[in-house]
N, C-alpha and C positions, 0 to 999 in steps of 0.2 A: 660342105658337103651340100649336095642338093637334097632338097626335102623328100622328093619320092625315091631315094636310095637309103633312106634311114631305116633303122628298125624302131619299132613302136615299143618304148618302155613301159606303157600302161599307165594306169592310176598309180602315184606313188604312196596313197595311203594304204594300201594292200601290201601285204607282205610279197617280197621279191618273187619267191616262187610259185605266187598265184595272182601275178599281173596278165598273164597272157602272153601271147607274142604273134607275131606276124611282119612282113616286111615289103614295103611297097616295090621294091626291086624283083618281085616275084610277078609281076602283072605287066600286062603290054598295053598299048593305047586302049581306052574305054574300059579299064580296069578287068580286062579279060584276062585269066590266069595264063603264066606262059609255058606250063605245063601240066602233067596230071598227078604229079606230085605235091602241088601247094596247098598249104593247110593253114588255118589260123587256130590257135589254141585259146579258148575262152579263158576270162579272167573271173576272179571271186568264185571258186568253185569251192574253196575249203569248206564255207558253212552248208555246203549242198552234198556232201558224201553220200548220205543214205539212199537221195534220189537217184544219184550216179551209178551205185550198186544196183538198186532196183533196175535202172535201164540196161546194165550190163547183164544181169541174170535174166532178163525178158527174152535173150536171144535174139535172132532175127537182125534184120537191118535196121540201123537207126537213121532218121533224117531228122532236120529241123522243123519246128512248128512253130513259124514267126512270119509276121509279114512287113511289108514295107513301112517306114516309119511316115506318120501323118505330118501335117505341116505343123499341128502344135507341138509334138514331140520333137521336132527338128527345130523349131523356134527356140525351145528351153533345152536343146542340146541334150536330151534326154537318153541314158544308157540303154542298148539293144538287149533286152533279157532273152536269153534263148531257152526253148523248152524243147524236148525232144521227142518225136512221135514213132513210137514203137510198132506199130503197125494194129495194135490193140487199143491202146491208151496214149493219150499224151501226159508226158511226165510234168512234175513242177518244174519251177525255174533250175536250170542246172548251171548256169553262171551268165556272163555277160559278154558282149563284143569287146576288146581292149578299146581304149579310147584312140581315137584317131583313124580307126578301120571301119566305121561305121558306114562309109560312102562305099565301100566294098562290097559289105552284105548289101545294102540298097541297091547297087548297081547289078549285083549277082541276080537277086531275086527278080528284078525289072527284066533283065536279059533273058531269063527262064520262062517268066510269063509272055513276055513278046515272041518268043519260040514256040508257045503253046503247050508247053511243059509246065508239070505242077511246081509252084515255088518253094521247093523245099531242097535244102543241101544236104548231101550225104555227111553222116558224122561218125565218130569212133570215141569211144570211150576207153582211156588209156591208162595204166597203172604207172605212176611215178614214184620216187623215192618221197613224195610230199604228199602221195593219196591220190585219188582219180582225178583225171582232168578230161576235157572233151576237145577233139580235134575235129574242126569243120574241114571236109575235104573239098575243098573250092576246086581244085585241079578237076574233079570229076564232073564239073558243070561247064566245062569248056565247050 
């Protein structure tokens, strides 16, 4: 199987229900989402349930409040922690980008900046049977 068509299994030290998800098959050349429904589900959200409930109750549209990785973060392969911007405040960390999909987020932020748009990715808090999770709506950044 080609590496770009595989599902990302995430950090194996996390519970299976909290590893996040995403698929390279959802992206075209230059990591542009292939359609408007492409999402990435964040990993490691279990310990951040209170923060997710607060973001959900704030109402309004949610967007990420993050920036591209610095050279130092890239060199040590640090995970990308995601905070949500609710319009009036920035939340605490609500999850991390699943391992292996950091490049997709970096390229999306760069593409938004190059287009003169705010480097914010729309997000949605969803309730699952294992708690609240955050979906990044990358398809809306096309």
